[in-house]
C-alpha angles and dihedrals in degrees: 000000000000089000090053091051091049092051091049092050091048091049093048090049091053091048091048090052091048097049105030118111112264124189136226120208137180148125132275118215136176116264098236109028095029089224120152115264113216123200097033114152112233123187142150110266109264093014108080091157091078095053121146130188131227117253129234090286095048093254124142139178122191132181116236132191097208135046092235133037147109127283122203120215118194134169135158110265094022133085113257110251134199119207129186116226130194125192119331096317119151111244131212108200123191117204124200121221113244122232089234096172090063099040098041116110117245119201112229129173111303094352147014138259139194111260089243090061098049116114100176132075102269125158120196133199124191125207094254089062098048121116110268135220132049100000126172104177149007097271092061090054090054104043111126093355104099131051113241095018115109113194115189124174116225089223144332093272116127108269093003121179115266133211109223112189118187113196097339138310108302102173140041107201097030098054125214104284113135124218112266119211117189116192090333096316117117110219123219118237093209118124112279096185097260114121093203127061111316089215091065088095091075114083104228090215089062092061118100100179144350123213120193116206103205110167128057093251092060095039102037092089084074092050116180096028100046106076090102092047131259129263113201114200120197119191124212117282133196125255133202115271139064119341114269124204122195125190121187129179128183132182120189136187119207127193135170105286099204136012125216107238100243121160121283117229094266093045089047093056091051095045095049089052091047092059092043090246131158106265115209101192116193092182096238135109107225131171101201092189088062094042096051098044131065142187104271114214118207127190130189129184122180128178120186135177130190141165142110150162136266089280105033136034133177142186125186135171143179122201137185118190124179116178122182120200125216090258126070114260090022107123142138118200122183128184110187139177130185133188124183119180133179124188129182127198143157095052090317092299093111118059132176123195120190126187127179134171122183121186139179112198126191115188125183120187130186128217091276098181092051096045096047091045091049097048090053102041108029115118105262091210092064117099117238096213136026116196090346095306129099111276110253096185102073128156118276090018092274125159114254105253090222088063091047089053089055098049099038125074137163112191130174128187116194130181117191136176124190114184138156136174120203118188116185136183131200107217095182131356108302097002110109130174116200132188119196120194118179143165132195111192123180131176123180138173121198125192120191109183146163118206113224113264115200099207091056101033092145092054101031108034096155120269139187132196111189118190123183118189132180125185122188119185119180124184131193119182136173121190135175119198126186123189117186142144134215109196106296093354122092126190137189114185122188127187124174151163127209135187123186128179124191125190122186123183126181135180121191125192129181125194136170141178102061124176115263096233104125094264120119114250093240089062099049109047090149091071098057119128094209147345109244097195147324136198142172137197138189126193130182122186130179131195121194115188142180121190144169139184136191123200115189130180134180117203087331087284107091120042134188130186121184122180136181129180130179116198126190115193130188087216090075131069126259092260095059106019096134128058125192123214119187130177139175131191136183129202133190119195095204091179090070093059115105094246091060103029095095096037114135091196105044112056097166134011121166131169119206133189128177144171128188151138130239132177146218124229099160092118131122116282122251095018090131090060131075118255129200141191135186125249139166098188132102114342093345094091142043128209099245089159107067091200092062112113101185142012090277089073096046120099121251118254130206114251130190115242093171133015121227116253113177090172097072110131135202121272104245128203118199115197135186121193135185118186143173125203120193144172124190141182100025089322092300091125120041136161152143135233122196135180117195137182118192124182121186118200141175089045111201118222141158104238141175115254116251089222107075092209102077132134090229130041096226140013139190121248145147110259107236116239094353113140137186111205128197123177131161153128129264125197129183126178131180131181127187129187125215104304093200095070124089089247119043136157143186130200132183148136148176138229131191130194116198129181112199121191139169117216137184096011112160090211126083089221136352104207115233098169133027138180121265124208127332091096090294102089112151096012110140116252102168141350149143117301131172113274094012137088125267110269094034111164109240113188147114118291112244112222102172144279120316131218090270091059094249132119118275124211133197117265095224098177091042103227101132093258134090108227140140089282089068093066117117137199101254102180138300137274090222114086120239089220141007125199144176138182137184140203120202123185131182129188115178104299096349124089135180127193126188123187123188130182136178149157137217143193097040134114133218126210108220099215089169091061093047092051102039115013102074138113095254092057091050093049089055093053098260115134122248141159127263088278086087092060097037092108115040093198095052115122119236089231093056110133123238099232121179104265145131088277088088098038114109140181110269099193116125148163117212134188090221101176137008125176131184114191141179126198111209117205105229088217089070090065098034097256099110091114090056108032136040099199143355120202129189121191143172120202132192121200125196091001095167141346128202111210144132093224112117097207129084096279138353095223096090125172112134096181093238126140142195114224085345092302109130119250126221136194102006120127106218100176091295122197103265120246120250133220111230132198114188134182121210140193122192123183128183120200 
């Protein structure tokens, strides 16, 4: 019996040895420098669940079930490697850095390409390189990141509109807005009823990458909508493997970044006396900029899940974003959900992709013009409160702005769904048919109201403006793509058809005279005294398109891309309904030539050249058709009834408001581009250089007829021979140190020089910006003149104060008189150059990123100073800056004429974004079985700006227009920018 027990024990011991978990350990090093590589994922092939990661010194230890097998090593920036192990040997694994810039996938129109095959000027930005912090929309992610792309916020309001200019302003009437394409769906830039940025509906944390198509070759596949460039947004998709859950939470605190240096109460008392003014001293010491601003608290929570199998992948997310501005009743709330699915079938020949984003947006806006004006001009000796209530006895009989904040509101609720489904089928190897069906539906209701206020019944009687807007955008697309190779020749042929229909409906109601009963006007329509007006509009536009593209490559050395798109738009007349937009591009991968193949210095060198045409169709609908109205005034009627005694008894006559013009053509932009891409020193240093020349022709404008005898006051037409030219140079450079060391860094930047010029215009000036209020309404501030850039400031030159105490201006003619002919071009609102640079540092698990951006060569017109900061205001006990006392001999009745007196340098350098982060290894706190990573971060936005501009901020673009021609560089009491500090937590499970 003892022998049997001994045999059993021996057998069990052998079995235990055979089936017990052994472990394999080792170190991972870089191929060239032989430095340890931390953070590498190591797992048994086919069993990713048991993955481990290398520590700070590149060491790993993984449990294995068998004595022999294959381990997989993967890490971002390195080629994935498989290594065979046997027994418990200690491995030394060398990993080779991957030339990611060449192998990365770039999204182009209706497809994607490897970076090495791209012939056009395309800049790409991945999510890890986006700007961080409290972010509301795509433009904020991009600012300062891409050469040739100038992103300027209209104001500091949460989710404010942004002006994104790609390679200069190429149109007057059609603005600068690029075409946005989200997961293959082209968005419509038509009004959707939301006063803030229409792109706020996209949760920035859902975006995986952004590709900017800058030259005509890259953008021509979108034809008539691509003259201002194309921004392609790709949301995050699922990938095969274990399910991943990501939770991120951010809390931010925003305060007024910069104060305008108005007089304090003590200074105010002295300055009013110095100008012999009438001091109205309330006895207090009030800083109205402090009183009317707050610390805005923003919170963001985002939960995402992704995963899948070989056949099916998914990605889903839920997000809640609540951003408070620095003014009361200034908020942006977004509730978003996203679902992306991909399913394969029929031996992977059939594939279905589904993308959907649903958003509820709540936007509250204050009376910005009133608040900014009040905080700069209110008497600082007035008390804010009396006995705990807002002071109602202020100087100059003005309404306390705190009361105005209470009774005024502007609230918009918007619900939007963007969804598309794209089934595709591969008939034979490389030949794929794809159908894309999408819809973008938006419905918004906006209420702008003033609650009745008894003490100011004559000024604040209670009003309501209700605006309801629906926007329905439907897309149908069919494409056929064929990829094939013949020996050293490779081809990709694309043919497609697209149909898009956009319907916009809006109803607008105005009411006044509500009961003062504590109920908001929008909730008591039955009490109104009268309706002061109502209107409605309905617009339907269709775009029918046919397009094709050929990509050809020979031995991966010589590349050719040829594109053609034909667009037919209902916006144009029957004589020019279709526009045709061709392009061609060549590429030469010089690195693949024999004389560079073995180079240890040059890793990539590619020369690109392109030519192409794109168009603009962002014009009002129906302008090619005649339009009428009815009138019984003036010469529009005739007394057919002899008993009629006044116009009320006369019949109505039909009157032209617009003449038909079926000959209106597309605006066309022709662009030439030459570029060079390079990578040196084992891809440590990389960059691009581009020269571009863009000429826009057939400029569309609404103009006044030369012949004074016309049935309509204005008409739409293409201006013959007029051109808008943009040419310039873009340079981007990036350098990265060895990422495998404990300490690593990367630096880089970009700079763009753009020369904008208007030529052959038949008009002396086309006004792009005019004065508002202060007795100057309508006076030209800037415009488009022959030989100068759009947004050129055209005004009289201020030379000082004369003996009569009034402003003196230069007699430019000279003819002894100061008239409009004495105006000069005194600079431009468009910068000569824009630039940005970054510094990224990493030490073990700590990282620090600094992003700067700036502009130079542009001017800003300080409309706030012209309106408010003058001697007359100060004499009447309104606050100002020291501009009012700049000239001791200036008269208090001196007028504030548009002139160079209020023109300032707009150049600046800003620390736009700074983030300090720490990645905590869950193993350190015993959560390695639950979590993959924990990251803590603190981010500062708009930390400082270096500028000579005396206003709140030098990035000025208020989004105003004159006769629907976009304005630039005029500070019209803009919402001030904030400085934001945010704290973030990101956990991956």
